[in-house]
C-alpha positions in Angstrom: 118.9 130.6 91.7 118.0 128.0 89.0 116.0 125.0 90.4 118.3 122.6 88.7 121.3 124.1 90.5 119.7 123.5 93.8 117.9 120.2 93.3 120.6 117.7 92.4 118.2 114.8 92.4 116.0 116.5 89.8 119.0 117.5 87.7 120.3 113.9 87.7 116.8 112.6 86.6 116.7 115.0 83.7 120.2 114.0 82.6 119.1 110.4 82.5 115.6 110.8 81.0 115.3 114.1 79.1 115.6 112.5 75.7 112.9 109.9 76.3 110.6 112.5 78.0 110.9 114.8 75.0 110.1 112.0 72.6 107.1 110.8 74.6 105.6 114.3 75.0 106.4 115.5 71.5 108.3 118.4 72.9 111.8 119.9 72.4 114.2 119.3 75.3 114.4 123.1 75.8 110.6 123.3 76.3 110.9 120.8 79.2 113.9 122.5 80.8 112.3 126.0 80.5 109.0 124.7 81.9 110.7 123.2 84.9 112.8 126.2 85.6 109.8 128.5 85.4 107.7 126.3 87.7 105.1 125.6 84.9 106.1 121.9 84.8 107.2 119.3 87.3 108.8 115.9 86.9 107.2 113.3 89.2 110.0 110.9 90.2 111.7 110.2 93.5 115.0 108.4 92.9 114.1 106.2 95.9 111.2 104.7 94.0 112.8 101.8 92.2 111.9 101.6 88.5 109.7 104.7 88.7 108.5 106.0 85.3 109.4 109.8 85.4 106.3 111.7 84.4 105.9 115.3 83.3 103.0 117.4 84.5 102.3 120.9 83.3 102.1 123.0 80.1 102.6 122.0 77.4 103.0 118.4 78.3 100.2 116.0 77.7 97.4 116.1 80.3 97.8 113.2 82.8 95.3 111.2 84.9 95.6 110.1 88.5 93.7 107.3 90.3 93.1 107.4 94.1 93.0 104.1 95.9 93.5 103.0 99.5 92.0 101.3 102.5 89.4 102.7 105.0 88.3 101.5 108.4 85.1 99.9 107.0 86.8 98.4 104.0 90.3 97.4 104.9 91.6 94.9 102.4 95.2 95.5 101.2 94.9 92.7 98.6 92.0 94.5 97.0 93.9 97.8 96.9 96.8 96.0 95.2 94.3 94.7 92.6 93.0 98.3 92.2 96.5 99.5 91.6 96.9 97.0 88.8 93.5 97.8 87.4 94.3 101.6 87.4 97.5 100.9 85.5 95.8 98.7 82.9 93.1 101.3 82.4 95.8 103.9 81.5 96.3 105.9 84.7 99.5 108.0 84.7 99.9 108.2 88.5 98.3 106.7 91.6 97.7 108.1 95.1 97.5 105.8 98.2 94.9 107.4 100.4 94.9 104.5 102.9 93.6 105.4 106.4 93.4 101.9 108.0 95.7 99.0 108.5 99.5 98.9 108.4 100.0 102.1 106.3 103.7 101.7 105.9 103.4 98.1 104.6 100.6 99.1 102.2 102.6 102.1 100.9 105.8 100.1 100.5 104.0 97.3 98.7 102.5 99.8 96.2 105.9 101.4 95.6 107.3 98.0 94.8 104.4 97.0 92.6 104.2 99.9 90.2 106.4 102.1 88.0 103.7 104.8 88.1 104.5 107.8 90.3 102.9 107.3 93.7 101.4 110.1 95.8 100.2 110.2 99.4 98.6 112.5 102.0 101.0 112.2 105.0 98.7 113.9 107.5 96.5 110.7 107.3 99.2 108.6 108.7 100.1 111.2 111.3 96.5 111.3 112.5 95.9 107.6 112.4 97.0 106.7 115.9 94.8 109.3 117.6 91.7 108.6 115.4 91.9 104.8 115.8 92.3 105.2 119.6 89.1 107.3 119.6 91.0 110.4 120.5 90.8 113.9 119.2 93.0 114.3 116.1 93.9 117.7 117.5 96.3 115.7 119.7 98.6 115.2 116.7 102.1 116.3 117.4 103.4 118.8 114.9 106.8 117.2 114.8 105.1 113.9 114.0 103.6 115.3 110.8 107.0 116.6 109.6 108.6 113.3 110.6 106.0 111.4 108.6 106.7 113.5 105.5 110.4 112.8 105.8 109.8 109.0 106.3 107.6 108.7 103.3 110.1 110.7 101.2 112.8 108.3 102.2 110.5 105.4 101.3 110.3 106.7 97.7 107.0 108.5 97.5 107.0 110.7 94.4 104.5 113.4 95.4 102.6 114.4 98.5 99.5 116.4 99.1 100.3 118.8 101.9 97.5 121.3 103.0 99.9 124.2 103.7 97.4 126.8 102.7 94.7 125.9 105.2 95.4 128.8 107.6 93.3 129.9 110.6 92.1 132.9 108.6 91.0 130.8 105.7 89.2 128.2 107.9 87.3 131.1 109.6 86.1 132.3 106.2 84.5 128.9 105.5 82.1 129.1 108.4 79.1 130.1 106.3 79.4 127.4 103.7 76.6 124.9 103.0 79.1 122.0 103.0 81.8 123.5 105.1 85.2 121.8 104.8 85.0 118.6 102.7 88.7 117.8 102.5 89.8 115.2 105.1 93.2 116.7 105.4 91.8 120.2 105.5 89.3 119.2 108.2 92.0 117.5 110.3 94.2 120.6 110.2 91.3 122.9 110.8 90.3 121.0 113.9 94.0 121.0 115.1 94.2 124.7 114.7 90.9 125.3 116.5 91.6 123.1 119.5 95.3 124.1 119.9 94.8 127.8 119.1 97.8 127.7 116.8 98.5 128.1 113.1 98.7 125.2 110.7 102.1 123.4 111.3 102.4 122.7 107.6 102.3 126.4 107.0 104.6 127.5 109.9 107.1 124.7 109.1 107.0 125.0 105.4 110.8 125.6 105.2 111.4 122.2 106.9 109.1 120.5 104.3 111.0 122.2 101.5 114.4 120.9 102.8 113.0 117.4 102.8 111.5 117.7 99.4 114.6 119.1 97.7 116.7 116.2 99.0 114.4 113.5 97.4 112.9 115.5 94.5 109.6 115.1 96.3 107.0 117.1 94.4 104.7 119.0 96.7 101.1 118.9 95.7 99.8 121.9 97.6 96.4 120.7 98.7 93.0 122.4 98.3 91.9 121.8 101.8 89.2 124.4 101.4 88.0 123.4 98.0 84.2 123.9 97.5 82.2 120.8 98.3 79.0 122.2 96.9 78.4 124.2 93.8 77.0 127.1 95.8 80.2 127.3 97.8 82.4 127.7 94.7 84.4 130.9 94.5 83.9 132.0 98.1 86.4 134.0 100.2 87.7 130.8 101.9 88.6 129.2 98.6 90.4 132.2 97.1 92.2 133.0 100.4 93.7 129.5 100.3 94.6 129.7 96.6 96.3 133.1 97.2 98.4 131.6 100.0 99.3 128.6 97.7 100.6 131.0 95.1 103.0 132.6 97.7 104.1 129.1 98.8 104.7 128.0 95.2 107.0 130.9 94.6 108.9 130.1 97.8 109.3 126.5 96.8 110.7 127.4 93.4 113.2 129.7 94.9 114.2 126.9 97.2 114.7 124.3 94.4 111.5 122.4 95.0 108.8 121.3 92.5 105.2 122.2 93.2 101.8 121.4 91.8 98.6 123.2 92.9 95.4 121.3 93.7 92.2 122.7 92.3 88.5 123.0 93.0 86.0 120.2 93.6 82.4 121.3 93.0 82.1 124.1 90.5 79.0 124.9 88.4 79.5 124.5 84.7 79.4 128.2 83.8 82.1 128.9 86.4 84.7 126.3 85.5 86.6 128.3 83.0 86.9 131.4 85.2 87.9 129.3 88.2 90.7 127.5 86.3 92.0 130.8 84.8 92.0 132.5 88.2 93.7 129.6 89.9 96.5 129.6 87.3 97.0 133.3 87.6 97.2 133.3 91.4 99.6 130.4 91.5 102.1 131.6 88.9 100.9 129.1 86.2 102.1 126.2 88.2 100.8 122.8 87.1 97.1 122.5 88.2 95.8 119.2 89.6 92.0 119.1 89.8 89.4 116.8 91.3 86.8 116.9 88.5 85.6 119.6 88.8 82.2 118.3 89.5 79.7 120.4 87.6 76.6 119.2 89.5 76.0 118.1 93.1 73.3 115.5 92.4 75.0 113.0 90.2 75.6 110.4 93.0 76.5 107.1 91.3 77.6 109.0 88.2 80.1 111.5 89.5 82.7 110.1 87.1 80.5 111.6 84.3 80.0 114.9 86.1 83.7 115.1 86.8 84.6 114.3 83.2 82.4 117.1 81.9 84.1 119.6 84.2 87.5 118.1 83.5 87.2 118.5 79.7 86.3 122.2 80.2 89.1 122.5 82.7 91.7 121.1 80.3 90.6 123.6 77.7 91.5 126.4 80.1 94.7 125.2 81.6 94.3 122.1 83.8 97.3 119.8 83.6 96.5 116.8 85.8 93.1 115.2 86.3 92.3 113.3 89.5 89.6 110.8 88.6 86.2 110.5 90.2 84.5 107.1 90.2 80.8 106.0 90.4 81.5 105.4 94.2 82.3 109.1 94.9 80.3 110.4 97.9 78.9 106.8 98.5 81.5 104.2 99.3 85.0 103.0 98.6 85.6 102.2 94.9 85.5 98.6 93.7 87.7 97.3 90.8 85.1 98.3 88.1 84.7 101.7 89.7 88.5 102.3 89.3 88.4 101.3 85.7 85.4 103.5 84.9 87.0 106.4 86.8 90.3 106.3 84.9 88.6 106.0 81.5 86.2 108.8 82.2 89.1 111.1 83.1 91.0 110.0 80.0 87.9 110.9 77.9 88.0 114.3 79.5 91.7 114.7 78.8 91.4 113.6 75.2 88.4 115.9 74.6 90.0 118.9 76.1 93.3 118.4 74.3 91.6 117.9 70.9 89.7 121.1 71.5 93.0 122.8 72.0 94.3 121.4 68.8 97.1 119.4 70.4 98.5 117.2 67.6 98.4 113.9 69.4 94.8 114.3 70.4 93.7 115.5 67.0 95.6 112.7 65.2 93.9 110.1 67.4 90.4 111.3 66.7 91.2 111.5 63.0 92.6 107.9 62.9 89.5 106.6 64.7 87.2 108.4 62.2 89.1 106.9 59.2 88.9 103.4 60.8 85.1 103.9 61.2 84.7 104.9 57.6 86.6 101.8 56.5 84.7 99.6 58.9 88.2 98.6 60.2 87.3 97.1 63.6 90.9 96.4 64.5 91.8 100.0 63.7 88.9 101.2 65.8 90.1 99.1 68.8 93.7 100.3 68.4 92.6 104.0 68.4 90.0 103.7 71.2 90.8 104.8 74.7 89.5 101.4 75.9 90.4 98.8 73.2 89.1 96.0 75.4 85.7 97.6 75.5 85.5 97.8 71.7 86.5 94.1 71.3 84.1 93.0 74.0 81.0 94.8 72.6 81.9 93.7 69.1 82.5 90.0 70.0 79.0 88.6 69.5 78.8 89.9 66.0 82.5 89.8 65.0 81.7 87.7 62.0 79.7 90.6 60.5 81.4 93.5 58.6 78.8 96.0 59.9 77.9 96.7 63.5 74.8 95.1 65.1 73.0 98.5 65.3 72.8 99.1 61.5 73.6 95.9 59.7 72.7 96.2 56.1 71.5 99.7 56.8 75.1 100.8 57.3 75.4 104.5 56.3 79.1 104.1 55.7 78.4 101.6 52.9 75.3 103.2 51.4 76.9 106.5 50.3 
């Protein structure tokens, strides 16, 4: 049965926004409808999120960028996270995820939903585990019903998409035992421990139909999490990773039949020469559903500069089918991001998206590069700022010598004026 016949919330959103979406993406309406029906495209928008900006993810829509923010036990400042949300939006993020693990999680989440039109994502297992972890108890004590209840509650609150680690099965976790870095996903590790201590299968897998019923009602897009993504380049492409991805492909097909939208989360640490093959394999195994990747990080030793390592992998990934880039910041692997980290992370991922799409010959990306080049030839500084991914940076670096026609690097030696 057609997804639009089963998911009335999605059908209503498309009735209201299809014309604007087609114009913004440079696509025909039929391309969008066909993509959603085939599961190659999703529309991030929960009708319960007031003033949400419905956002398309998937081929052939424009590549989008997500920014992760949220509190932690060591740095629990909701006001700072609110500022990060605003900074991410100013820097050009298309979506935001609240990964908070400390404080009043409901209050933080609701404040973010009220503050931004960007689609908001979460990882509900964090909230389900919070009570046990903060009490110093084993997270294996989480109640399976509590996890499902948390998903339902957040869907009612207006969350637009959720990472759910449904593919982290007992078999897949066992296969990760010989890894150098083991399981690096917090959600994947929580569920792996739950399975080990309780001797039972992942409740997000066994109760997938319950999750689908909730998702369909609210047009909640499921982001099927990569709980066993490689956390070291040497672990990339192992049996655990592909076992999970294969399961995610099966779950994606089930969701589409049930009228629920699904994205697939992709790898983390992948050596440069393996990125293209990893992306192509993931797309094949998951029925060409939208692919949402963290990086990929093409080297393990770029601490402090992981936004650069991730942008390199992201650009290659976009060339081979990545649809949605999750940013990395200079704080990755080190600490919680600050405001400047958020900005740098968003811009680095936007550079990756622009580079990859230009390489694919996508008209909007090619046109932007060409417009910038023409502005440079004309020494048109306003034009350069307008076409830059970060106009504020152009104006800031130019400010000291704004009275000069040429830049401070070349001055009267300007090649553009000589020949």
